[in-house]
Phi, psi and omega in degrees: 000137181278126179274127180298154177301128186296326180291321177298317180295323179298314179293323178296320179297317179294324183291319186268355178280119180295139179217155179229141174280143180273126175262123185249133175267132179239131181259126170257104181291160180299334181243320183279132182293167173302122183293341180268316187251342183082003180291142177249161174283131179262135182244129181224136343297142188298326182282351178271357180248143181245138169280095196308316185292343180253003185265112180278330183275351182286149178269344180267115179227077177289170178287117182301326183293346182265001184244152180300124181062009179071021183230163174199160172238134179231155175210154180236124173271135177213124179293340180255153177295155175130322183281323178201189182271012183229069180294144178054032178239126179292147183247143189228146170230131184223152179212143176265143178206161177236101184193187183245358178204156180212146183222144179238128181242135180224167167256143181242131176281138181262014183254156179267343180207143176062053006266163173283117189267017178290137179248132178213089184243148173232151185231140181227138173239120182055039177082357182259131180294129185231354179168172179221163170219117181228128181203122175281157179287151177292152181288144175052050181228170179210172178087197184223154168256136185246158176054042181275125178278107183264343177203141174213146178212116183249015182237043181266141178293144184285086177199184181286135181225166175235119178260133178234131177251128181248130177259118178081172172215153188306132181066014180271180180288162177297138183214149182240139172233131174242095186277126180260306182196162171241130180241132175234158182244136176222157177269118184281358175080004180259120178274136179223161175292150181303137181222142179301327181236097181300141179232163180297129182283149176274174180274357181282134178251153180288120184281162179297320176301323179293320179297315180297321178300318178297316181296316179298320178299319179296317181296314180298317178299320179294318179295319178298320178296317179296319179296318179296319179296319179298315180296322179295315179295321179295321178295318179295322180294318178296321180296318179293321180294323179295320179296320180294320180297323180296331182280342181276130177287144179281166181296321183296334183291343182245005178288151180301136179091350179275164180277121182297153176270113184300145170075013182257317183258141178267125179234148184230109176298157183299134175091355179282133186276339180226150182277144176216151180281123183219191180266165169295141178239147181301146176099343180278144185260135176278143181229146175280139180296133180095350178225071184289139175222171178224127182248359179224138182289340182259015181229130174256121184253134178232166180271127182281334181172182178237166181217174181291334175236168184291125184231142177264125181226136176243129178217127182250132182258150174292158181299151179266000000 
C-alpha cells in the first residue's frame, strides 16, 4: 500500500481542523493603565476632571466597591460659571487602543441635584462622531446605577484607534459624567480548537514535529483498523470454508466394505415410480465418479454428480 506524503497529510490536517481565533477583552480603568500597552486615559482639561475617590469637595460619592478598581473620574459640564473654571466648555476623556470593538462603562447618578445626574455624552472614534448617550435622572430618586454601558461598537476595523468621550455640548444643559472604565476587544492571533469556555491563548505555537506526530498517529491508527478488519474477514472466511468441508463425505466413507453414511446418497429400488430420500441398502454397489459400471442386470447406475476430489456415489434409477 502506498503511504501518502507526510507533508501533504500535515497540511491537510491543519486545513480541515476547525479553529477559532481568541478574542480578548482588555480593560483600561479610569486610573489604572492598559495592562498590555501601558496607555492611560487622558483627561482634558485635566483640572476640570476629579479623581472621585480622592475628592472631598465633590458631590458625587458612589460606592467604591461597585466600581472597577474602586476608582472613577468625574466632571461636570455647565454652560454657566460655578462648576469649574471652564464654563460652557466641553470636557473630554480619550484613550488609544488596537482592537475590533470598544465599550464604555459609567456610573449614573439618580439625583437631580447634589449631584445633578443628567447625562449628555458624545462619542468619537478617530475624530469621527459615532454616537451619543443622553439620559435625565429619574424623578424623586437617589443613589447610583453602576456598570452602565453607555456606548458600544463592535464593527471597528482591526487597527489602532482613538476613542474620545465628550461631556456636554456648548450652550447645552448641565451634565455629569462618572467614568468607570473603557474596555476594548482584540484578536490575539492564536488559533485554538473550539472550546465551550474560551480562554486566553498562550504564546506557544504548535511545532512541525508535533504536527507530524499527530499525523503519524492518525495513519498508524488507520492501518491498525484496516489490519483488524482484514483478520476478521479472513477468520469468517475460514469458518465458512470449514463448515462446507464438514458437509462433504470423505472418500473412505464410500469405499467397498466401509459403513455407508446414512441419509447422504439417494437410492431408488427397481420398480419404484417416484424418487425418495432413503438409507443405503445392502446389495447396492458403490461406483467411482467418472467410471460408471453395472453389476446387476436389473439395475441401471448413473453418476449423481462430480466433486473437487474423487467421491463414490451410488444412485439407482427406475427402469425406463
